[in-house]
C-alpha positions, -999 to +999 in steps of 0.1 A: -496-794+310-524-773+320-536-742+300-548-710+314-562-677+300-555-641+306-588-623+307-592-587+297-602-568+329-602-535+311-611-517+280-644-503+264-661-534+259-654-549+295-683-548+323-695-571+347-718-595+322-686-598+300-663-607+327-691-632+338-692-646+302-653-650+301-656-670+335-682-693+324-669-699+289-633-706+299-645-731+325-669-748+301-640-750+275-621-768+300-592-743+308-572-748+341-567-712+352-584-675+346-562-647+354-565-610+354-542-579+353-536-552+379-537-515+378-553-491+407-551-458+392-556-453+353-529-426+347-520-416+314-492-441+308-516-470+321-545-457+300-525-457+268-522-494+269-552-504+291-577-480+292-609-476+316-629-490+330-601-512+348-616-537+373-595-541+404-583-579+406-590-589+442-626-576+439-630-592+402-616-624+412-638-626+445-669-621+425-658-645+396-652-672+425-686-671+432-697-676+397-671-706+392-667-740+404-634-755+393-612-730+374-583-715+394-582-677+396-551-656+395-533-624+387-507-618+358-496-597+376-503-582+407-482-551+413-470-559+446-455-523+459-487-508+452-505-521+485-493-526+520-482-562+523-505-571+551-534-558+534-524-580+503-517-609+526-553-605+539-569-601+505-552-629+491-558-652+523-596-644+520-600-649+484-580-684+487-608-694+513-635-680+493-627-699+462-619-730+481-580-729+475-580-717+438-559-688+441-526-683+421-510-652+429-487-639+399-466-610+410-445-582+395-426-549+403-446-526+378-437-503+351-460-473+352-439-444+366-471-420+367-492-447+386-466-451+411-464-412+418-501-411+421-500-439+448-471-421+465-448-453+460-413-446+451-406-459+417-370-464+423-376-487+449-401-509+435-379-540+432-367-539+468-401-531+480-415-562+461-391-585+478-396-569+511-434-571+507-433-609+496-413-617+526-440-601+548-469-619+530-453-652+533-443-648+569-479-635+576-495-666+561-472-687+580-473-672+615-510-660+619-538-685+623-562-660+615-551-658+580-558-696+573-546-693+539-531-724+531-506-724+504-510-698+479-488-703+449-466-673+440-455-669+405-429-644+399-430-622+366-401-605+349-370-614+329-341-596+345-316-612+365-331-596+395-365-610+386-348-645+382-333-644+416-366-635+431-383-662+415-358-686+431-357-669+465-396-661+469-417-678+442-431-712+436-428-705+398-411-682+372-438-663+350-423-651+319-446-628+296-450-627+258-415-635+246-399-656+217-387-689+223-352-683+219-353-657+245-370-680+267-344-709+260-316-685+270-333-674+301-343-708+315-305-716+315-300-684+332-325-694+358-308-726+363-276-712+370-291-686+395-306-711+413-271-731+415-253-700+427-280-696+455-279-734+464-319-733+458-340-757+436-350-742+403-387-730+403-414-742+381-419-727+347-454-712+343-451-687+314-478-665+298-479-663+258-494-642+232-523-663+214-527-650+179-543-673+155-535-668+119-545-684+088-509-687+071-476-692+091-458-663+109-421-664+105-389-647+113-370-643+143-393-620+161-422-644+160-434-647+196-446-679+211-483-684+205-483-666+172-492-680+140-512-712+127-527-736+149-500-760+143-475-735+152-491-729+183-495-764+193-459-770+184-449-741+207-469-755+236-449-788+229-417-769+231-427-754+264-436-787+276-401-801+270-386-768+287-407-779+320-435-756+317-464-771+339-491-745+332-490-721+301-513-691+303-528-679+269-530-642+263-557-634+234-552-595+239-530-582+211-529-546+221-561-529+205-586-519+232-612-523+208-608-559+209-627-559+244-659-552+221-656-587+206-648-612+232-663-640+212-634-636+188-610-644+214-634-673+224-632-688+191-594-689+190-591-702+227-617-729+217-597-739+188-565-742+209-585-761+240-598-787+214-564-793+199-544-796+235-574-819+245-567-841+216-529-841+220-534-847+259-559-879+249-552-890+214 
């Protein structure tokens, strides 16, 4: 099982030199994948969780592709309705070529109503638009030699039945975000049922989990995967492996924008997990 990292591409402490440090450090630690988030307009509802500056993902990942050599690069998640699908297809195909095939396109429908309004995109149609855009993008990659994209993996985020159906029909993997393990167990069973109803194979599992390393165990039904002592986190990773996860993305951002001023704290947590994971893979 491979490990990735969700890197904050927003917040008061984030600037080009810090993003470069993230990329170089994650590649040095042996992580397989580096992912960033997506917002275009930092409207009040966005700023409450992800304050400016907010670095646009395609631009950021294109720059990081030239800094790195091995680590895969991706979005968690690209808000599909925000951009014309042919523009997204073109940018993704170009990034796939610039990075020599390292792109992973995590996608979602979005949630920030004010941002949708600022972009002139109908919030109520975001699910239907996402499905339409994904079909258009796949068609562009397949039918036009000019794109020369190769295969770009699409990881579909969201936990609703509509999202599971989208993952089965249009995705290579299902990409649930920050959850409890009981919830994931129920949803993976539902994913298998949806796939069976549609007569399609079950997509791969590629979850993103919180990473919050604590000195004492975290208990209770609300404990999210990736939250607790190093032993708890490694046990969570093993349980995700048993559920079929091929890649797990670790998200060290706990919600306080001031954390972006101290990336080294996140790097220490990630280094501890990377070392423990390496030991478990090669005892």
